[in-house]
C-alpha positions, 0 to 999 in steps of 0.5 A: 493490421493483423498478419495472416498465418500464411503471410507471417510464415513468408515474412519469417522466411525472409527474416531468417534469410536476412538474419543468416546474411547479417554480419554484425550482432547489431544488424541481427538485433535490429532484425529481431526487434522489427520482427517482434513488432510486426509478428507479435511473437516473443523475442526469445522465440524468434531467436530460436527460430532463426537458429533452427536447422530444419528447412522451412519455417514453423510457427512457434508452439507452446511446449506443452509443459504441465502447469505447476500452479493450476487453476485451484491455486490461482482461484485461491490466490485471488480469494486471498488477494481480494481479502487483502483489498487487492494489495501488491505482491510484495505485501501479500506474499509474506503474509500468505501463510498466516492469511491462509490459516485465518481464511480457512478458520473463518470458512472463507477459503476451502482448499486441499493440502497441495494448494495450501502448500503452494500458497505458503511457498509461492514466490513474489514473482509468481504472485505478481504474474498471477495478479495483474492489477489494474491501477486506478489514478485519482485527481490530485487533491487541493492542499489546505495546510495553512502555516502556523507561525505561533510557537514555532520557536518553542517546538523543536524541528526534527530533521530528515527521515524518522527511524525510531525502533521503539513504539510510541513515537507518532507522525500525524497529518491531516487530510482534507475532504473539501472536494474541488473547493476549499471554501466553507467548512468541511470534514478533515481526517487526522491520520496518526501512525506509529513509526516502529510498528506502523500501527495506524489510527484515524479520526475525523472532525468538522474543520481542523480547529485547534480544539478539534486537533487536541480532541482527536489526538486524545481519542486516538491515544486510547486506541494505540496498544502502547503508551504514546511518547511523542508526536511529530507533525507538519507546520500547519496551524492545526498542530502549531498552536497553544492548545496542542502544545500545552496538552503535550506538555501536560501529558509528558509527550514530546512534540516536534515538527518537520521542516517547512516544505520538506514533505519527506520529513513526514514520509510515513504518514504521507504514504499512509494518507493514501492507503488508509484514507484516500483509497477508502474514502476518495476525494469527494466533498464531505461537509455534513454531520451525517457524513462525519458520524459515518466517517468516525464509525468507519475509523473507530470500527472495521477500518482500524481493525482491518488495517492494523491486523490484516494489511501488511506494510513494508519498512525500508531496510537501507537506501543506497545511492550510486554517486557515479550514476545517481541511481538509487537502490532500496532494500526492504524488510519482509512485509508484516502487519502492524499487529505482527510487529507489535506481537514481536516487539520486546518493549510491548507488555505481554498482557497487551499482546495477549489482549491483541491475540484474543482480538485477532482470533475473533476477526474475519478479514473478509467480513471486515472488508464487507463492513468497510464497503457497506459504510463507504456505500452509506457515505456515498449515498449522502453525497450531493 
């Protein structure tokens, strides 16, 4: 039950009296903790109140300091946030200077110079405070990976986390769209991600047969802005088969596989499965040709452009483990989009960078996100 203003004042007077009589720091801390739970006031505010010398108890009031980040800043930040599909502050904040310029050029953001300077210099913690995100949890999907024993001895095993600095080395995985049942034939999405740049491509097929895997891989190779040097997969039968093995050998592509039951060996693509596929498409069962056409239209069109040009990703710099306490600390590089990483990489040809730059100049992230949602709506209307 909420306390009235009068009863709260009386309660705080009694707390202050007991606080002055308390002999140990522990007793004082317990009094403050109980007062926080009962009154709902901030702990620091109560501590200041306990040390106040004036007689009586006056309820804490706001200090009246003028807000540094006003409503114009907040509204502009929300526009940027929605344009990035509500990503976290750690990914949004480093991309804000480029994003503000892009949204202004596209006519999606109209702000003055002061607000623009604030957006370009704001800290991650301030962005986090302004954007209280609501996290939606989804059901855990059914696993559909079947082990492929054929050729296992011929395909090399890659151990541990892959830290490749040159572009062209991919991780791949499949995402099943079987809903709450793995029975019958349904659509699978193939997810490919470059380790060095985080450039991401997807393709969908009906089922996950051996030929479908090769066909999908062959298609996405042409979408990457650099030559594919190698591919690493799990031990599913859709990958561990003669068709893909011969294809990679013929095209001079290094083919490796992760260790069985070691999901972290494919950590990059496992993380991307949620951001690029589950978050957009969901967990519903997709098993018709109409749905397959819509899904590939999404993957070949607005989704790949939006993810690669306008979705910043973080890459881990170092992981430290305290052997005495067992605590783990991770440090990350500044979040960048795959497009930014490709443009900065010295191994990518200048002609390719010029082509990507010209494409970037024609894109509008808000329009791309609207196209994605339109296709998702079309897909949802086909659900039975």
